[in-house]
PyMOL Python script that loads the backbone (N, CA, C, O; Angstrom):
from pymol import cmd

cmd.read_pdbstr("""\
ATOM      1  N   UNK A   1       0.856  -1.179   0.017  1.00  0.00           N
ATOM      2  CA  UNK A   1      -0.016   0.003  -0.012  1.00  0.00           C
ATOM      3  C   UNK A   1       0.861   1.232   0.000  1.00  0.00           C
ATOM      4  O   UNK A   1       1.932   1.265   0.606  1.00  0.00           O
ATOM      5  N   UNK A   2       0.368   2.235  -0.689  1.00  0.00           N
ATOM      6  CA  UNK A   2       1.096   3.519  -0.724  1.00  0.00           C
ATOM      7  C   UNK A   2       0.259   4.617  -0.046  1.00  0.00           C
ATOM      8  O   UNK A   2      -0.879   4.892  -0.429  1.00  0.00           O
ATOM      9  N   UNK A   3       0.868   5.226   0.967  1.00  0.00           N
ATOM     10  CA  UNK A   3       0.188   6.333   1.687  1.00  0.00           C
ATOM     11  C   UNK A   3       0.184   7.574   0.814  1.00  0.00           C
ATOM     12  O   UNK A   3       1.244   8.028   0.383  1.00  0.00           O
ATOM     13  N   UNK A   4      -1.036   8.152   0.536  1.00  0.00           N
ATOM     14  CA  UNK A   4      -1.147   9.315  -0.298  1.00  0.00           C
ATOM     15  C   UNK A   4      -1.629  10.535   0.516  1.00  0.00           C
ATOM     16  O   UNK A   4      -1.556  11.658   0.018  1.00  0.00           O
ATOM     17  N   UNK A   5      -2.107  10.345   1.727  1.00  0.00           N
ATOM     18  CA  UNK A   5      -2.535  11.460   2.580  1.00  0.00           C
ATOM     19  C   UNK A   5      -2.521  10.949   4.056  1.00  0.00           C
ATOM     20  O   UNK A   5      -2.851   9.802   4.358  1.00  0.00           O
ATOM     21  N   UNK A   6      -2.121  11.871   4.925  1.00  0.00           N
ATOM     22  CA  UNK A   6      -2.069  11.483   6.349  1.00  0.00           C
ATOM     23  C   UNK A   6      -1.627  12.618   7.198  1.00  0.00           C
ATOM     24  O   UNK A   6      -0.915  13.521   6.758  1.00  0.00           O
ATOM     25  N   UNK A   7      -2.075  12.559   8.472  1.00  0.00           N
ATOM     26  CA  UNK A   7      -1.803  13.709   9.395  1.00  0.00           C
ATOM     27  C   UNK A   7      -0.448  13.552  10.117  1.00  0.00           C
ATOM     28  O   UNK A   7       0.027  14.528  10.698  1.00  0.00           O
ATOM     29  N   UNK A   8       0.160  12.433  10.106  1.00  0.00           N
ATOM     30  CA  UNK A   8       1.463  12.284  10.815  1.00  0.00           C
ATOM     31  C   UNK A   8       2.252  11.153  10.183  1.00  0.00           C
ATOM     32  O   UNK A   8       1.763  10.458   9.293  1.00  0.00           O
ATOM     33  N   UNK A   9       3.468  10.979  10.649  1.00  0.00           N
ATOM     34  CA  UNK A   9       4.318   9.959  10.125  1.00  0.00           C
ATOM     35  C   UNK A   9       4.222   8.660  10.791  1.00  0.00           C
ATOM     36  O   UNK A   9       4.861   7.701  10.357  1.00  0.00           O
ATOM     37  N   UNK A  10       3.394   8.560  11.911  1.00  0.00           N
ATOM     38  CA  UNK A  10       3.202   7.277  12.548  1.00  0.00           C
ATOM     39  C   UNK A  10       2.132   6.487  11.805  1.00  0.00           C
ATOM     40  O   UNK A  10       1.467   7.033  10.925  1.00  0.00           O
ATOM     41  N   UNK A  11       1.956   5.226  12.140  1.00  0.00           N
ATOM     42  CA  UNK A  11       0.946   4.384  11.480  1.00  0.00           C
ATOM     43  C   UNK A  11      -0.390   4.405  12.166  1.00  0.00           C
ATOM     44  O   UNK A  11      -1.327   3.758  11.697  1.00  0.00           O
ATOM     45  N   UNK A  12      -0.517   5.132  13.272  1.00  0.00           N
ATOM     46  CA  UNK A  12      -1.771   5.108  14.008  1.00  0.00           C
ATOM     47  C   UNK A  12      -2.581   6.400  13.876  1.00  0.00           C
ATOM     48  O   UNK A  12      -3.329   6.760  14.785  1.00  0.00           O
ATOM     49  N   UNK A  13      -2.431   7.098  12.740  1.00  0.00           N
ATOM     50  CA  UNK A  13      -3.084   8.314  12.510  1.00  0.00           C
ATOM     51  C   UNK A  13      -4.088   8.194  11.337  1.00  0.00           C
ATOM     52  O   UNK A  13      -3.942   7.270  10.537  1.00  0.00           O
ATOM     53  N   UNK A  14      -5.077   9.061  11.198  1.00  0.00           N
ATOM     54  CA  UNK A  14      -5.952   8.955  10.025  1.00  0.00           C
ATOM     55  C   UNK A  14      -5.090   9.105   8.796  1.00  0.00           C
ATOM     56  O   UNK A  14      -4.168   9.919   8.748  1.00  0.00           O
ATOM     57  N   UNK A  15      -5.422   8.277   7.775  1.00  0.00           N
ATOM     58  CA  UNK A  15      -4.634   8.291   6.570  1.00  0.00           C
ATOM     59  C   UNK A  15      -5.454   7.703   5.422  1.00  0.00           C
ATOM     60  O   UNK A  15      -6.481   7.054   5.621  1.00  0.00           O
ATOM     61  N   UNK A  16      -4.946   7.962   4.202  1.00  0.00           N
ATOM     62  CA  UNK A  16      -5.549   7.398   2.967  1.00  0.00           C
ATOM     63  C   UNK A  16      -4.430   6.717   2.205  1.00  0.00           C
ATOM     64  O   UNK A  16      -3.332   7.255   2.061  1.00  0.00           O
ATOM     65  N   UNK A  17      -4.725   5.537   1.728  1.00  0.00           N
ATOM     66  CA  UNK A  17      -3.732   4.729   0.990  1.00  0.00           C
ATOM     67  C   UNK A  17      -4.320   4.312  -0.371  1.00  0.00           C
ATOM     68  O   UNK A  17      -5.537   4.271  -0.551  1.00  0.00           O
ATOM     69  N   UNK A  18      -3.445   4.013  -1.296  1.00  0.00           N
ATOM     70  CA  UNK A  18      -3.896   3.320  -2.551  1.00  0.00           C
ATOM     71  C   UNK A  18      -3.264   1.937  -2.597  1.00  0.00           C
ATOM     72  O   UNK A  18      -2.142   1.709  -2.144  1.00  0.00           O
ATOM     73  N   UNK A  19      -4.028   1.046  -3.157  1.00  0.00           N
ATOM     74  CA  UNK A  19      -3.534  -0.364  -3.327  1.00  0.00           C
ATOM     75  C   UNK A  19      -4.160  -0.873  -4.609  1.00  0.00           C
ATOM     76  O   UNK A  19      -5.368  -1.104  -4.657  1.00  0.00           O
ATOM     77  N   UNK A  20      -3.365  -1.052  -5.642  1.00  0.00           N
ATOM     78  CA  UNK A  20      -3.921  -1.410  -6.924  1.00  0.00           C
ATOM     79  C   UNK A  20      -4.829  -0.302  -7.411  1.00  0.00           C
ATOM     80  O   UNK A  20      -4.397   0.849  -7.482  1.00  0.00           O
ATOM     81  N   UNK A  21      -6.056  -0.603  -7.744  1.00  0.00           N
ATOM     82  CA  UNK A  21      -7.007   0.416  -8.186  1.00  0.00           C
ATOM     83  C   UNK A  21      -7.941   0.827  -7.111  1.00  0.00           C
ATOM     84  O   UNK A  21      -8.971   1.432  -7.407  1.00  0.00           O
ATOM     85  N   UNK A  22      -7.633   0.522  -5.817  1.00  0.00           N
ATOM     86  CA  UNK A  22      -8.553   0.857  -4.734  1.00  0.00           C
ATOM     87  C   UNK A  22      -7.957   1.886  -3.805  1.00  0.00           C
ATOM     88  O   UNK A  22      -6.746   2.106  -3.781  1.00  0.00           O
ATOM     89  N   UNK A  23      -8.831   2.512  -3.039  1.00  0.00           N
ATOM     90  CA  UNK A  23      -8.445   3.455  -2.004  1.00  0.00           C
ATOM     91  C   UNK A  23      -8.793   2.848  -0.653  1.00  0.00           C
ATOM     92  O   UNK A  23      -9.893   2.322  -0.482  1.00  0.00           O
ATOM     93  N   UNK A  24      -7.873   2.912   0.315  1.00  0.00           N
ATOM     94  CA  UNK A  24      -8.089   2.398   1.651  1.00  0.00           C
ATOM     95  C   UNK A  24      -7.998   3.586   2.619  1.00  0.00           C
ATOM     96  O   UNK A  24      -7.062   4.385   2.574  1.00  0.00           O
ATOM     97  N   UNK A  25      -9.035   3.670   3.518  1.00  0.00           N
ATOM     98  CA  UNK A  25      -9.099   4.757   4.469  1.00  0.00           C
ATOM     99  C   UNK A  25      -8.895   4.210   5.883  1.00  0.00           C
ATOM    100  O   UNK A  25      -9.552   3.250   6.286  1.00  0.00           O
ATOM    101  N   UNK A  26      -7.984   4.825   6.626  1.00  0.00           N
ATOM    102  CA  UNK A  26      -7.716   4.482   8.045  1.00  0.00           C
ATOM    103  C   UNK A  26      -8.196   5.657   8.882  1.00  0.00           C
ATOM    104  O   UNK A  26      -7.762   6.793   8.690  1.00  0.00           O
ATOM    105  N   UNK A  27      -9.097   5.368   9.812  1.00  0.00           N
ATOM    106  CA  UNK A  27      -9.609   6.426  10.731  1.00  0.00           C
ATOM    107  C   UNK A  27     -10.270   5.824  11.957  1.00  0.00           C
ATOM    108  O   UNK A  27     -10.242   4.616  12.187  1.00  0.00           O
ATOM    109  N   UNK A  28     -10.852   6.699  12.716  1.00  0.00           N
ATOM    110  CA  UNK A  28     -11.527   6.252  13.955  1.00  0.00           C
ATOM    111  C   UNK A  28     -12.869   5.642  13.581  1.00  0.00           C
ATOM    112  O   UNK A  28     -13.613   6.181  12.761  1.00  0.00           O
ATOM    113  N   UNK A  29     -13.162   4.493  14.209  1.00  0.00           N
ATOM    114  CA  UNK A  29     -14.450   3.822  13.937  1.00  0.00           C
ATOM    115  C   UNK A  29     -15.587   4.696  14.414  1.00  0.00           C
ATOM    116  O   UNK A  29     -15.600   5.172  15.550  1.00  0.00           O
ATOM    117  N   UNK A  30     -16.537   4.895  13.524  1.00  0.00           N
ATOM    118  CA  UNK A  30     -17.729   5.707  13.767  1.00  0.00           C
ATOM    119  C   UNK A  30     -18.749   4.829  14.505  1.00  0.00           C
ATOM    120  O   UNK A  30     -19.165   3.809  13.955  1.00  0.00           O
ATOM    121  N   UNK A  31     -19.160   5.179  15.709  1.00  0.00           N
ATOM    122  CA  UNK A  31     -20.131   4.398  16.437  1.00  0.00           C
ATOM    123  C   UNK A  31     -21.533   4.966  16.336  1.00  0.00           C
ATOM    124  O   UNK A  31     -22.485   4.213  16.540  1.00  0.00           O
ATOM    125  N   UNK A  32     -21.715   6.170  16.053  1.00  0.00           N
ATOM    126  CA  UNK A  32     -23.031   6.806  15.873  1.00  0.00           C
ATOM    127  C   UNK A  32     -23.384   6.726  14.412  1.00  0.00           C
ATOM    128  O   UNK A  32     -23.111   7.658  13.656  1.00  0.00           O
ATOM    129  N   UNK A  33     -24.003   5.599  13.988  1.00  0.00           N
ATOM    130  CA  UNK A  33     -24.303   5.371  12.594  1.00  0.00           C
ATOM    131  C   UNK A  33     -25.814   5.399  12.275  1.00  0.00           C
ATOM    132  O   UNK A  33     -26.270   4.794  11.305  1.00  0.00           O
ATOM    133  N   UNK A  34     -26.541   6.092  13.089  1.00  0.00           N
ATOM    134  CA  UNK A  34     -28.004   6.206  12.868  1.00  0.00           C
ATOM    135  C   UNK A  34     -28.269   6.761  11.457  1.00  0.00           C
ATOM    136  O   UNK A  34     -27.660   7.753  11.055  1.00  0.00           O
ATOM    137  N   UNK A  35     -29.136   6.148  10.744  1.00  0.00           N
ATOM    138  CA  UNK A  35     -29.490   6.631   9.391  1.00  0.00           C
ATOM    139  C   UNK A  35     -28.630   6.024   8.300  1.00  0.00           C
ATOM    140  O   UNK A  35     -28.867   6.260   7.115  1.00  0.00           O
ATOM    141  N   UNK A  36     -27.627   5.238   8.694  1.00  0.00           N
ATOM    142  CA  UNK A  36     -26.715   4.571   7.699  1.00  0.00           C
ATOM    143  C   UNK A  36     -27.085   3.099   7.654  1.00  0.00           C
ATOM    144  O   UNK A  36     -27.578   2.570   8.650  1.00  0.00           O
ATOM    145  N   UNK A  37     -26.873   2.443   6.575  1.00  0.00           N
ATOM    146  CA  UNK A  37     -27.027   1.006   6.485  1.00  0.00           C
ATOM    147  C   UNK A  37     -25.780   0.391   5.907  1.00  0.00           C
ATOM    148  O   UNK A  37     -25.147   0.984   5.033  1.00  0.00           O
ATOM    149  N   UNK A  38     -25.409  -0.787   6.376  1.00  0.00           N
ATOM    150  CA  UNK A  38     -24.153  -1.418   6.020  1.00  0.00           C
ATOM    151  C   UNK A  38     -24.425  -2.845   5.501  1.00  0.00           C
ATOM    152  O   UNK A  38     -25.325  -3.546   5.963  1.00  0.00           O
ATOM    153  N   UNK A  39     -23.602  -3.228   4.525  1.00  0.00           N
ATOM    154  CA  UNK A  39     -23.574  -4.624   4.109  1.00  0.00           C
ATOM    155  C   UNK A  39     -22.607  -5.316   5.096  1.00  0.00           C
ATOM    156  O   UNK A  39     -21.833  -4.665   5.798  1.00  0.00           O
ATOM    157  N   UNK A  40     -22.684  -6.653   5.119  1.00  0.00           N
ATOM    158  CA  UNK A  40     -21.855  -7.434   5.971  1.00  0.00           C
ATOM    159  C   UNK A  40     -20.405  -7.103   5.736  1.00  0.00           C
ATOM    160  O   UNK A  40     -19.953  -7.049   4.593  1.00  0.00           O
ATOM    161  N   UNK A  41     -19.642  -6.874   6.849  1.00  0.00           N
ATOM    162  CA  UNK A  41     -18.199  -6.606   6.748  1.00  0.00           C
ATOM    163  C   UNK A  41     -17.859  -5.108   6.626  1.00  0.00           C
ATOM    164  O   UNK A  41     -16.706  -4.710   6.794  1.00  0.00           O
ATOM    165  N   UNK A  42     -18.886  -4.281   6.329  1.00  0.00           N
ATOM    166  CA  UNK A  42     -18.578  -2.854   6.213  1.00  0.00           C
ATOM    167  C   UNK A  42     -18.617  -2.093   7.525  1.00  0.00           C
ATOM    168  O   UNK A  42     -19.375  -2.447   8.428  1.00  0.00           O
ATOM    169  N   UNK A  43     -17.837  -1.089   7.634  1.00  0.00           N
ATOM    170  CA  UNK A  43     -17.852  -0.219   8.822  1.00  0.00           C
ATOM    171  C   UNK A  43     -17.664   1.277   8.280  1.00  0.00           C
ATOM    172  O   UNK A  43     -17.297   1.500   7.126  1.00  0.00           O
ATOM    173  N   UNK A  44     -17.922   2.194   9.132  1.00  0.00           N
ATOM    174  CA  UNK A  44     -17.699   3.604   8.821  1.00  0.00           C
ATOM    175  C   UNK A  44     -16.582   4.119   9.731  1.00  0.00           C
ATOM    176  O   UNK A  44     -16.509   3.780  10.912  1.00  0.00           O
ATOM    177  N   UNK A  45     -15.714   4.949   9.144  1.00  0.00           N
ATOM    178  CA  UNK A  45     -14.642   5.556   9.893  1.00  0.00           C
ATOM    179  C   UNK A  45     -14.689   7.086   9.599  1.00  0.00           C
ATOM    180  O   UNK A  45     -15.186   7.527   8.562  1.00  0.00           O
ATOM    181  N   UNK A  46     -14.151   7.861  10.559  1.00  0.00           N
ATOM    182  CA  UNK A  46     -14.085   9.279  10.337  1.00  0.00           C
ATOM    183  C   UNK A  46     -12.614   9.697  10.130  1.00  0.00           C
ATOM    184  O   UNK A  46     -11.691   9.147  10.731  1.00  0.00           O
ATOM    185  N   UNK A  47     -12.451  10.689   9.257  1.00  0.00           N
ATOM    186  CA  UNK A  47     -11.160  11.298   8.972  1.00  0.00           C
ATOM    187  C   UNK A  47     -11.350  12.797   8.815  1.00  0.00           C
ATOM    188  O   UNK A  47     -12.447  13.248   8.486  1.00  0.00           O
ATOM    189  N   UNK A  48     -10.330  13.555   9.037  1.00  0.00           N
ATOM    190  CA  UNK A  48     -10.465  15.026   8.767  1.00  0.00           C
ATOM    191  C   UNK A  48     -10.713  15.291   7.315  1.00  0.00           C
ATOM    192  O   UNK A  48     -10.115  14.625   6.469  1.00  0.00           O
ATOM    193  N   UNK A  49     -11.588  16.254   6.972  1.00  0.00           N
ATOM    194  CA  UNK A  49     -11.998  16.593   5.637  1.00  0.00           C
ATOM    195  C   UNK A  49     -10.728  16.935   4.750  1.00  0.00           C
ATOM    196  O   UNK A  49     -10.690  16.587   3.570  1.00  0.00           O
ATOM    197  N   UNK A  50      -9.744  17.592   5.324  1.00  0.00           N
ATOM    198  CA  UNK A  50      -8.612  17.975   4.502  1.00  0.00           C
ATOM    199  C   UNK A  50      -7.795  16.796   3.946  1.00  0.00           C
ATOM    200  O   UNK A  50      -7.026  16.962   2.999  1.00  0.00           O
ATOM    201  N   UNK A  51      -7.969  15.602   4.543  1.00  0.00           N
ATOM    202  CA  UNK A  51      -7.288  14.417   3.995  1.00  0.00           C
ATOM    203  C   UNK A  51      -7.880  14.034   2.642  1.00  0.00           C
ATOM    204  O   UNK A  51      -7.156  13.592   1.749  1.00  0.00           O
ATOM    205  N   UNK A  52      -9.187  14.201   2.488  1.00  0.00           N
ATOM    206  CA  UNK A  52      -9.807  13.941   1.173  1.00  0.00           C
ATOM    207  C   UNK A  52      -9.200  14.859   0.095  1.00  0.00           C
ATOM    208  O   UNK A  52      -8.881  14.409  -1.005  1.00  0.00           O
ATOM    209  N   UNK A  53      -9.043  16.169   0.434  1.00  0.00           N
ATOM    210  CA  UNK A  53      -8.473  17.108  -0.511  1.00  0.00           C
ATOM    211  C   UNK A  53      -6.990  16.762  -0.757  1.00  0.00           C
ATOM    212  O   UNK A  53      -6.527  16.853  -1.894  1.00  0.00           O
ATOM    213  N   UNK A  54      -6.274  16.386   0.242  1.00  0.00           N
ATOM    214  CA  UNK A  54      -4.830  15.991   0.079  1.00  0.00           C
ATOM    215  C   UNK A  54      -4.734  14.767  -0.818  1.00  0.00           C
ATOM    216  O   UNK A  54      -3.842  14.684  -1.663  1.00  0.00           O
ATOM    217  N   UNK A  55      -5.630  13.833  -0.643  1.00  0.00           N
ATOM    218  CA  UNK A  55      -5.572  12.593  -1.416  1.00  0.00           C
ATOM    219  C   UNK A  55      -5.928  12.903  -2.878  1.00  0.00           C
ATOM    220  O   UNK A  55      -5.300  12.352  -3.782  1.00  0.00           O
ATOM    221  N   UNK A  56      -6.924  13.776  -3.133  1.00  0.00           N
ATOM    222  CA  UNK A  56      -7.288  14.167  -4.443  1.00  0.00           C
ATOM    223  C   UNK A  56      -6.110  14.814  -5.164  1.00  0.00           C
ATOM    224  O   UNK A  56      -5.855  14.507  -6.328  1.00  0.00           O
ATOM    225  N   UNK A  57      -5.391  15.704  -4.489  1.00  0.00           N
ATOM    226  CA  UNK A  57      -4.247  16.320  -5.102  1.00  0.00           C
ATOM    227  C   UNK A  57      -3.163  15.239  -5.422  1.00  0.00           C
ATOM    228  O   UNK A  57      -2.543  15.283  -6.485  1.00  0.00           O
ATOM    229  N   UNK A  58      -2.956  14.315  -4.529  1.00  0.00           N
ATOM    230  CA  UNK A  58      -1.918  13.261  -4.723  1.00  0.00           C
ATOM    231  C   UNK A  58      -2.303  12.403  -5.937  1.00  0.00           C
ATOM    232  O   UNK A  58      -1.422  11.877  -6.617  1.00  0.00           O
ATOM    233  N   UNK A  59      -3.624  12.252  -6.224  1.00  0.00           N
ATOM    234  CA  UNK A  59      -4.048  11.443  -7.308  1.00  0.00           C
ATOM    235  C   UNK A  59      -4.205  12.258  -8.616  1.00  0.00           C
ATOM    236  O   UNK A  59      -4.646  11.725  -9.634  1.00  0.00           O
ATOM    237  N   UNK A  60      -3.839  13.547  -8.570  1.00  0.00           N
ATOM    238  CA  UNK A  60      -3.850  14.391  -9.723  1.00  0.00           C
ATOM    239  C   UNK A  60      -5.282  14.883 -10.091  1.00  0.00           C
ATOM    240  O   UNK A  60      -5.599  15.125 -11.256  1.00  0.00           O
ATOM    241  N   UNK A  61      -6.116  15.014  -9.051  1.00  0.00           N
ATOM    242  CA  UNK A  61      -7.482  15.460  -9.288  1.00  0.00           C
ATOM    243  C   UNK A  61      -7.705  16.902  -8.926  1.00  0.00           C
ATOM    244  O   UNK A  61      -8.816  17.411  -9.076  1.00  0.00           O
TER     245      UNK A  61
END
""", "prot")
cmd.dss("prot")
cmd.show_as("cartoon", "prot")
cmd.util.cbc("prot")
cmd.orient("prot")
């Protein structure tokens, strides 16, 4: 996996990675999921909004 956005240099911080043609998001598990529905194996995580912008720049968007 290649880290394309992240808040710090440690591995325990919110971050966004690419792997093949997919994007992997690391963040804090969201426990207040009212109004959301999930398929088996799915979870929601939270990350700072600026990481999405950083990842888009890293991907040339």
